[in-house]
PQR file with spaces between the fields and no chain letter, atoms N, CA, C, O and H, PARSE charges and radii, in Angstrom:
ATOM       1  N    MET     1      59.681  -26.343  -68.982 -0.4000 1.5000
ATOM       2  CA   MET     1      58.262  -26.616  -69.147 -0.0000 2.0000
ATOM       3  C    MET     1      57.502  -25.349  -69.544  0.5500 1.7000
ATOM       4  O    MET     1      56.698  -25.352  -70.477 -0.5500 1.4000
ATOM       5  N    VAL     2      57.775  -24.272  -68.816 -0.4000 1.5000
ATOM       6  CA   VAL     2      57.121  -23.007  -69.149 -0.0000 2.0000
ATOM       7  C    VAL     2      57.562  -22.545  -70.531  0.5500 1.7000
ATOM       8  O    VAL     2      56.769  -21.994  -71.294 -0.5500 1.4000
ATOM       9  H    VAL     2      58.428  -24.269  -68.058  0.4000 1.0000
ATOM      10  N    GLU     3      58.852  -22.777  -70.851 -0.4000 1.5000
ATOM      11  CA   GLU     3      59.341  -22.404  -72.178 -0.0000 2.0000
ATOM      12  C    GLU     3      58.576  -23.149  -73.263  0.5500 1.7000
ATOM      13  O    GLU     3      58.298  -22.594  -74.326 -0.5500 1.4000
ATOM      14  H    GLU     3      59.497  -23.225  -70.231  0.4000 1.0000
ATOM      15  N    GLY     4      58.238  -24.398  -72.998 -0.4000 1.5000
ATOM      16  CA   GLY     4      57.462  -25.172  -73.959 -0.0000 2.0000
ATOM      17  C    GLY     4      56.099  -24.554  -74.209  0.5500 1.7000
ATOM      18  O    GLY     4      55.644  -24.468  -75.350 -0.5500 1.4000
ATOM      19  H    GLY     4      58.463  -24.849  -72.134  0.4000 1.0000
ATOM      20  N    TYR     5      55.450  -24.122  -73.134 -0.4000 1.5000
ATOM      21  CA   TYR     5      54.148  -23.470  -73.288 -0.0000 2.0000
ATOM      22  C    TYR     5      54.283  -22.178  -74.094  0.5500 1.7000
ATOM      23  O    TYR     5      53.458  -21.883  -74.958 -0.5500 1.4000
ATOM      24  H    TYR     5      55.819  -24.191  -72.208  0.4000 1.0000
ATOM      25  N    LEU     6      55.331  -21.416  -73.799 -0.4000 1.5000
ATOM      26  CA   LEU     6      55.529  -20.163  -74.521 -0.0000 2.0000
ATOM      27  C    LEU     6      55.813  -20.410  -75.995  0.5500 1.7000
ATOM      28  O    LEU     6      55.339  -19.663  -76.851 -0.5500 1.4000
ATOM      29  H    LEU     6      56.002  -21.656  -73.097  0.4000 1.0000
ATOM      30  N    ASN     7      56.579  -21.451  -76.299 -0.4000 1.5000
ATOM      31  CA   ASN     7      56.846  -21.787  -77.700 -0.0000 2.0000
ATOM      32  C    ASN     7      55.573  -22.169  -78.431  0.5500 1.7000
ATOM      33  O    ASN     7      55.378  -21.785  -79.584 -0.5500 1.4000
ATOM      34  H    ASN     7      56.964  -22.058  -75.603  0.4000 1.0000
ATOM      35  N    ILE     8      54.702  -22.924  -77.765 -0.4000 1.5000
ATOM      36  CA   ILE     8      53.423  -23.293  -78.384 -0.0000 2.0000
ATOM      37  C    ILE     8      52.611  -22.035  -78.681  0.5500 1.7000
ATOM      38  O    ILE     8      52.006  -21.918  -79.746 -0.5500 1.4000
ATOM      39  H    ILE     8      54.861  -23.236  -76.828  0.4000 1.0000
ATOM      40  N    ILE     9      52.601  -21.111  -77.753 -0.4000 1.5000
ATOM      41  CA   ILE     9      51.857  -19.865  -77.961 -0.0000 2.0000
ATOM      42  C    ILE     9      52.409  -19.118  -79.172  0.5500 1.7000
ATOM      43  O    ILE     9      51.644  -18.634  -80.006 -0.5500 1.4000
ATOM      44  H    ILE     9      53.092  -21.205  -76.887  0.4000 1.0000
ATOM      45  N    LEU    10      53.723  -19.025  -79.268 -0.4000 1.5000
ATOM      46  CA   LEU    10      54.314  -18.306  -80.391 -0.0000 2.0000
ATOM      47  C    LEU    10      54.037  -18.997  -81.714  0.5500 1.7000
ATOM      48  O    LEU    10      53.785  -18.334  -82.720 -0.5500 1.4000
ATOM      49  H    LEU    10      54.345  -19.419  -78.591  0.4000 1.0000
ATOM      50  N    GLU    11      54.081  -20.319  -81.722 -0.4000 1.5000
ATOM      51  CA   GLU    11      53.836  -21.063  -82.954 -0.0000 2.0000
ATOM      52  C    GLU    11      52.404  -20.887  -83.444  0.5500 1.7000
ATOM      53  O    GLU    11      52.164  -20.839  -84.650 -0.5500 1.4000
ATOM      54  H    GLU    11      54.285  -20.858  -80.904  0.4000 1.0000
ATOM      55  N    LYS    12      51.459  -20.792  -82.529 -0.4000 1.5000
ATOM      56  CA   LYS    12      50.050  -20.710  -82.907 -0.0000 2.0000
ATOM      57  C    LYS    12      49.536  -19.275  -82.932  0.5500 1.7000
ATOM      58  O    LYS    12      48.333  -19.050  -83.066 -0.5500 1.4000
ATOM      59  H    LYS    12      51.654  -20.832  -81.549  0.4000 1.0000
ATOM      60  N    GLN    13      50.415  -18.332  -82.809 -0.4000 1.5000
ATOM      61  CA   GLN    13      50.000  -16.938  -82.673 -0.0000 2.0000
ATOM      62  C    GLN    13      49.124  -16.475  -83.833  0.5500 1.7000
ATOM      63  O    GLN    13      48.152  -15.751  -83.615 -0.5500 1.4000
ATOM      64  H    GLN    13      51.391  -18.516  -82.700  0.4000 1.0000
ATOM      65  N    ALA    14      49.442  -16.872  -85.042 -0.4000 1.5000
ATOM      66  CA   ALA    14      48.691  -16.399  -86.201 -0.0000 2.0000
ATOM      67  C    ALA    14      47.329  -17.084  -86.319  0.5500 1.7000
ATOM      68  O    ALA    14      46.429  -16.557  -86.974 -0.5500 1.4000
ATOM      69  H    ALA    14      50.232  -17.460  -85.219  0.4000 1.0000
ATOM      70  N    ASP    15      47.170  -18.251  -85.693 -0.4000 1.5000
ATOM      71  CA   ASP    15      45.971  -19.051  -85.896 -0.0000 2.0000
ATOM      72  C    ASP    15      44.883  -18.850  -84.843  0.5500 1.7000
ATOM      73  O    ASP    15      43.725  -19.180  -85.099 -0.5500 1.4000
ATOM      74  H    ASP    15      47.901  -18.678  -85.162  0.4000 1.0000
ATOM      75  N    ASN    16      45.212  -18.333  -83.696 -0.4000 1.5000
ATOM      76  CA   ASN    16      44.254  -18.308  -82.588 -0.0000 2.0000
ATOM      77  C    ASN    16      43.905  -16.890  -82.161  0.5500 1.7000
ATOM      78  O    ASN    16      44.674  -15.951  -82.368 -0.5500 1.4000
ATOM      79  H    ASN    16      46.152  -18.064  -83.488  0.4000 1.0000
ATOM      80  N    SER    17      42.739  -16.762  -81.566 -0.4000 1.5000
ATOM      81  CA   SER    17      42.302  -15.474  -81.040 -0.0000 2.0000
ATOM      82  C    SER    17      42.797  -15.307  -79.604  0.5500 1.7000
ATOM      83  O    SER    17      43.353  -16.230  -79.009 -0.5500 1.4000
ATOM      84  H    SER    17      42.115  -17.525  -81.398  0.4000 1.0000
ATOM      85  N    VAL    18      42.583  -14.126  -79.071 -0.4000 1.5000
ATOM      86  CA   VAL    18      42.994  -13.843  -77.697 -0.0000 2.0000
ATOM      87  C    VAL    18      42.246  -14.748  -76.719  0.5500 1.7000
ATOM      88  O    VAL    18      42.822  -15.193  -75.727 -0.5500 1.4000
ATOM      89  H    VAL    18      42.131  -13.377  -79.554  0.4000 1.0000
ATOM      90  N    ASP    19      40.973  -15.021  -76.988 -0.4000 1.5000
ATOM      91  CA   ASP    19      40.197  -15.895  -76.104 -0.0000 2.0000
ATOM      92  C    ASP    19      40.809  -17.287  -76.030  0.5500 1.7000
ATOM      93  O    ASP    19      40.848  -17.898  -74.963 -0.5500 1.4000
ATOM      94  H    ASP    19      40.505  -14.659  -77.794  0.4000 1.0000
ATOM      95  N    ASP    20      41.289  -17.789  -77.177 -0.4000 1.5000
ATOM      96  CA   ASP    20      41.937  -19.098  -77.181 -0.0000 2.0000
ATOM      97  C    ASP    20      43.174  -19.085  -76.295  0.5500 1.7000
ATOM      98  O    ASP    20      43.434  -20.039  -75.562 -0.5500 1.4000
ATOM      99  H    ASP    20      41.257  -17.292  -78.044  0.4000 1.0000
ATOM     100  N    TYR    21      43.940  -17.992  -76.368 -0.4000 1.5000
ATOM     101  CA   TYR    21      45.126  -17.881  -75.526 -0.0000 2.0000
ATOM     102  C    TYR    21      44.760  -17.830  -74.052  0.5500 1.7000
ATOM     103  O    TYR    21      45.444  -18.423  -73.217 -0.5500 1.4000
ATOM     104  H    TYR    21      43.729  -17.217  -76.964  0.4000 1.0000
ATOM     105  N    MET    22      43.692  -17.128  -73.731 -0.4000 1.5000
ATOM     106  CA   MET    22      43.271  -17.034  -72.336 -0.0000 2.0000
ATOM     107  C    MET    22      42.895  -18.405  -71.795  0.5500 1.7000
ATOM     108  O    MET    22      43.272  -18.754  -70.677 -0.5500 1.4000
ATOM     109  H    MET    22      43.136  -16.646  -74.409  0.4000 1.0000
ATOM     110  N    VAL    23      42.162  -19.180  -72.569 -0.4000 1.5000
ATOM     111  CA   VAL    23      41.789  -20.532  -72.149 -0.0000 2.0000
ATOM     112  C    VAL    23      43.042  -21.376  -71.974  0.5500 1.7000
ATOM     113  O    VAL    23      43.176  -22.099  -70.987 -0.5500 1.4000
ATOM     114  H    VAL    23      41.855  -18.897  -73.478  0.4000 1.0000
ATOM     115  N    PHE    24      43.961  -21.284  -72.933 -0.4000 1.5000
ATOM     116  CA   PHE    24      45.203  -22.046  -72.869 -0.0000 2.0000
ATOM     117  C    PHE    24      46.009  -21.665  -71.630  0.5500 1.7000
ATOM     118  O    PHE    24      46.496  -22.537  -70.911 -0.5500 1.4000
ATOM     119  H    PHE    24      43.852  -20.696  -73.735  0.4000 1.0000
ATOM     120  N    LEU    25      46.148  -20.372  -71.383 -0.4000 1.5000
ATOM     121  CA   LEU    25      46.918  -19.917  -70.225 -0.0000 2.0000
ATOM     122  C    LEU    25      46.245  -20.313  -68.918  0.5500 1.7000
ATOM     123  O    LEU    25      46.930  -20.664  -67.958 -0.5500 1.4000
ATOM     124  H    LEU    25      45.752  -19.663  -71.968  0.4000 1.0000
ATOM     125  N    GLU    26      44.919  -20.263  -68.862 -0.4000 1.5000
ATOM     126  CA   GLU    26      44.216  -20.694  -67.656 -0.0000 2.0000
ATOM     127  C    GLU    26      44.475  -22.170  -67.376  0.5500 1.7000
ATOM     128  O    GLU    26      44.658  -22.561  -66.223 -0.5500 1.4000
ATOM     129  H    GLU    26      44.362  -19.978  -69.642  0.4000 1.0000
ATOM     130  N    ARG    27      44.491  -22.988  -68.421 -0.4000 1.5000
ATOM     131  CA   ARG    27      44.795  -24.408  -68.244 -0.0000 2.0000
ATOM     132  C    ARG    27      46.227  -24.599  -67.768  0.5500 1.7000
ATOM     133  O    ARG    27      46.492  -25.434  -66.904 -0.5500 1.4000
ATOM     134  H    ARG    27      44.342  -22.671  -69.358  0.4000 1.0000
ATOM     135  N    CYS    28      47.146  -23.829  -68.329 -0.4000 1.5000
ATOM     136  CA   CYS    28      48.546  -23.917  -67.908 -0.0000 2.0000
ATOM     137  C    CYS    28      48.692  -23.542  -66.437  0.5500 1.7000
ATOM     138  O    CYS    28      49.393  -24.215  -65.682 -0.5500 1.4000
ATOM     139  H    CYS    28      46.931  -23.150  -69.032  0.4000 1.0000
ATOM     140  N    ILE    29      48.031  -22.471  -66.044 -0.4000 1.5000
ATOM     141  CA   ILE    29      48.098  -22.019  -64.655 -0.0000 2.0000
ATOM     142  C    ILE    29      47.507  -23.073  -63.729  0.5500 1.7000
ATOM     143  O    ILE    29      48.055  -23.334  -62.658 -0.5500 1.4000
ATOM     144  H    ILE    29      47.462  -21.924  -66.658  0.4000 1.0000
ATOM     145  N    GLU    30      46.401  -23.678  -64.128 -0.4000 1.5000
ATOM     146  CA   GLU    30      45.785  -24.726  -63.314 -0.0000 2.0000
ATOM     147  C    GLU    30      46.726  -25.914  -63.156  0.5500 1.7000
ATOM     148  O    GLU    30      46.842  -26.473  -62.065 -0.5500 1.4000
ATOM     149  H    GLU    30      45.956  -23.466  -64.998  0.4000 1.0000
ATOM     150  N    ARG    31      47.394  -26.301  -64.231 -0.4000 1.5000
ATOM     151  CA   ARG    31      48.352  -27.409  -64.149 -0.0000 2.0000
ATOM     152  C    ARG    31      49.515  -27.062  -63.236  0.5500 1.7000
ATOM     153  O    ARG    31      49.973  -27.902  -62.462 -0.5500 1.4000
ATOM     154  H    ARG    31      47.300  -25.847  -65.117  0.4000 1.0000
ATOM     155  N    LEU    32      49.994  -25.823  -63.324 -0.4000 1.5000
ATOM     156  CA   LEU    32      51.081  -25.406  -62.441 -0.0000 2.0000
ATOM     157  C    LEU    32      50.635  -25.431  -60.981  0.5500 1.7000
ATOM     158  O    LEU    32      51.399  -25.845  -60.109 -0.5500 1.4000
ATOM     159  H    LEU    32      49.622  -25.140  -63.953  0.4000 1.0000
ATOM     160  N    ARG    33      49.408  -24.995  -60.707 -0.4000 1.5000
ATOM     161  CA   ARG    33      48.888  -25.040  -59.331 -0.0000 2.0000
ATOM     162  C    ARG    33      48.799  -26.480  -58.831  0.5500 1.7000
ATOM     163  O    ARG    33      49.111  -26.766  -57.675 -0.5500 1.4000
ATOM     164  H    ARG    33      48.788  -24.659  -61.416  0.4000 1.0000
ATOM     165  N    GLU    34      48.369  -27.383  -59.716 -0.4000 1.5000
ATOM     166  CA   GLU    34      48.296  -28.796  -59.333 -0.0000 2.0000
ATOM     167  C    GLU    34      49.680  -29.351  -59.032  0.5500 1.7000
ATOM     168  O    GLU    34      49.851  -30.119  -58.085 -0.5500 1.4000
ATOM     169  H    GLU    34      48.116  -27.151  -60.655  0.4000 1.0000
ATOM     170  N    MET    35      50.671  -28.965  -59.835 -0.4000 1.5000
ATOM     171  CA   MET    35      52.039  -29.431  -59.590 -0.0000 2.0000
ATOM     172  C    MET    35      52.577  -28.884  -58.273  0.5500 1.7000
ATOM     173  O    MET    35      53.247  -29.595  -57.524 -0.5500 1.4000
ATOM     174  H    MET    35      50.532  -28.342  -60.604  0.4000 1.0000
ATOM     175  N    ILE    36      52.283  -27.625  -57.997 -0.4000 1.5000
ATOM     176  CA   ILE    36      52.728  -27.021  -56.741 -0.0000 2.0000
ATOM     177  C    ILE    36      52.095  -27.746  -55.563  0.5500 1.7000
ATOM     178  O    ILE    36      52.769  -28.015  -54.568 -0.5500 1.4000
ATOM     179  H    ILE    36      51.739  -27.047  -58.605  0.4000 1.0000
ATOM     180  N    ALA    37      50.809  -28.065  -55.663 -0.4000 1.5000
ATOM     181  CA   ALA    37      50.128  -28.795  -54.594 -0.0000 2.0000
ATOM     182  C    ALA    37      50.735  -30.179  -54.416  0.5500 1.7000
ATOM     183  O    ALA    37      50.907  -30.641  -53.288 -0.5500 1.4000
ATOM     184  H    ALA    37      50.262  -27.846  -56.471  0.4000 1.0000
ATOM     185  N    LEU    38      51.060  -30.842  -55.518 -0.4000 1.5000
ATOM     186  CA   LEU    38      51.686  -32.161  -55.436 -0.0000 2.0000
ATOM     187  C    LEU    38      53.047  -32.077  -54.764  0.5500 1.7000
ATOM     188  O    LEU    38      53.374  -32.906  -53.915 -0.5500 1.4000
ATOM     189  H    LEU    38      50.921  -30.467  -56.434  0.4000 1.0000
ATOM     190  N    ILE    39      53.837  -31.084  -55.135 -0.4000 1.5000
ATOM     191  CA   ILE    39      55.152  -30.913  -54.517 -0.0000 2.0000
ATOM     192  C    ILE    39      55.004  -30.643  -53.027  0.5500 1.7000
ATOM     193  O    ILE    39      55.773  -31.175  -52.225 -0.5500 1.4000
ATOM     194  H    ILE    39      53.571  -30.410  -55.824  0.4000 1.0000
ATOM     195  N    ALA    40      54.027  -29.826  -52.645 -0.4000 1.5000
ATOM     196  CA   ALA    40      53.795  -29.547  -51.227 -0.0000 2.0000
ATOM     197  C    ALA    40      53.437  -30.825  -50.479  0.5500 1.7000
ATOM     198  O    ALA    40      53.902  -31.042  -49.360 -0.5500 1.4000
ATOM     199  H    ALA    40      53.403  -29.394  -53.297  0.4000 1.0000
ATOM     200  N    CYS    41      52.613  -31.670  -51.091 -0.4000 1.5000
ATOM     201  CA   CYS    41      52.256  -32.952  -50.465 -0.0000 2.0000
ATOM     202  C    CYS    41      53.484  -33.839  -50.312  0.5500 1.7000
ATOM     203  O    CYS    41      53.672  -34.469  -49.271 -0.5500 1.4000
ATOM     204  H    CYS    41      52.236  -31.494  -52.000  0.4000 1.0000
ATOM     205  N    LEU    42      54.310  -33.889  -51.336 -0.4000 1.5000
ATOM     206  CA   LEU    42      55.523  -34.710  -51.268 -0.0000 2.0000
ATOM     207  C    LEU    42      56.481  -34.200  -50.195  0.5500 1.7000
ATOM     208  O    LEU    42      57.134  -34.993  -49.516 -0.5500 1.4000
ATOM     209  H    LEU    42      54.157  -33.377  -52.181  0.4000 1.0000
ATOM     210  N    ILE    43      56.565  -32.894  -50.043 -0.4000 1.5000
ATOM     211  CA   ILE    43      57.411  -32.321  -48.989 -0.0000 2.0000
ATOM     212  C    ILE    43      56.869  -32.706  -47.619  0.5500 1.7000
ATOM     213  O    ILE    43      57.636  -33.067  -46.727 -0.5500 1.4000
ATOM     214  H    ILE    43      56.035  -32.250  -50.595  0.4000 1.0000
ATOM     215  N    ASP    44      55.550  -32.631  -47.445 -0.4000 1.5000
ATOM     216  CA   ASP    44      54.938  -33.033  -46.174 -0.0000 2.0000
ATOM     217  C    ASP    44      55.212  -34.496  -45.869  0.5500 1.7000
ATOM     218  O    ASP    44      55.520  -34.850  -44.731 -0.5500 1.4000
ATOM     219  H    ASP    44      54.926  -32.337  -48.169  0.4000 1.0000
ATOM     220  N    ILE    45      55.100  -35.346  -46.882 -0.4000 1.5000
ATOM     221  CA   ILE    45      55.384  -36.775  -46.689 -0.0000 2.0000
ATOM     222  C    ILE    45      56.836  -36.976  -46.294  0.5500 1.7000
ATOM     223  O    ILE    45      57.137  -37.764  -45.397 -0.5500 1.4000
ATOM     224  H    ILE    45      54.850  -35.058  -47.806  0.4000 1.0000
ATOM     225  N    ALA    46      57.735  -36.268  -46.961 -0.4000 1.5000
ATOM     226  CA   ALA    46      59.157  -36.399  -46.649 -0.0000 2.0000
ATOM     227  C    ALA    46      59.441  -35.945  -45.219  0.5500 1.7000
ATOM     228  O    ALA    46      60.267  -36.546  -44.533 -0.5500 1.4000
ATOM     229  H    ALA    46      57.491  -35.628  -47.690  0.4000 1.0000
ATOM     230  N    ARG    47      58.772  -34.904  -44.770 -0.4000 1.5000
ATOM     231  CA   ARG    47      58.976  -34.416  -43.402 -0.0000 2.0000
ATOM     232  C    ARG    47      58.480  -35.432  -42.377  0.5500 1.7000
ATOM     233  O    ARG    47      59.132  -35.653  -41.356 -0.5500 1.4000
ATOM     234  H    ARG    47      58.101  -34.416  -45.328  0.4000 1.0000
ATOM     235  N    THR    48      57.344  -36.044  -42.640 -0.4000 1.5000
ATOM     236  CA   THR    48      56.810  -37.004  -41.672 -0.0000 2.0000
ATOM     237  C    THR    48      57.625  -38.291  -41.658  0.5500 1.7000
ATOM     238  O    THR    48      57.695  -38.968  -40.632 -0.5500 1.4000
ATOM     239  H    THR    48      56.814  -35.864  -43.469  0.4000 1.0000
ATOM     240  N    GLU    49      58.241  -38.637  -42.790 -0.4000 1.5000
ATOM     241  CA   GLU    49      59.068  -39.845  -42.859 -0.0000 2.0000
ATOM     242  C    GLU    49      60.424  -39.634  -42.205  0.5500 1.7000
ATOM     243  O    GLU    49      61.056  -40.594  -41.766 -0.5500 1.4000
ATOM     244  H    GLU    49      58.184  -38.087  -43.624  0.4000 1.0000
ATOM     245  N    ALA    50      60.880  -38.377  -42.135 -0.4000 1.5000
ATOM     246  CA   ALA    50      62.223  -38.087  -41.602 -0.0000 2.0000
ATOM     247  C    ALA    50      62.276  -38.186  -40.097  0.5500 1.7000
ATOM     248  O    ALA    50      63.331  -37.970  -39.501 -0.5500 1.4000
ATOM     249  H    ALA    50      60.366  -37.597  -42.492  0.4000 1.0000
């Protein structure tokens, strides 16, 4: 997944400014944080079910 984001960055390198990359990376980081929170919730659910 992270490799996919990095490939997109490399493909668009000539077309975008640094600010565009910062916005893109901030969105990626936010999505990763959301996934981590979801995984933590799923782990908590699994613990309570066990």
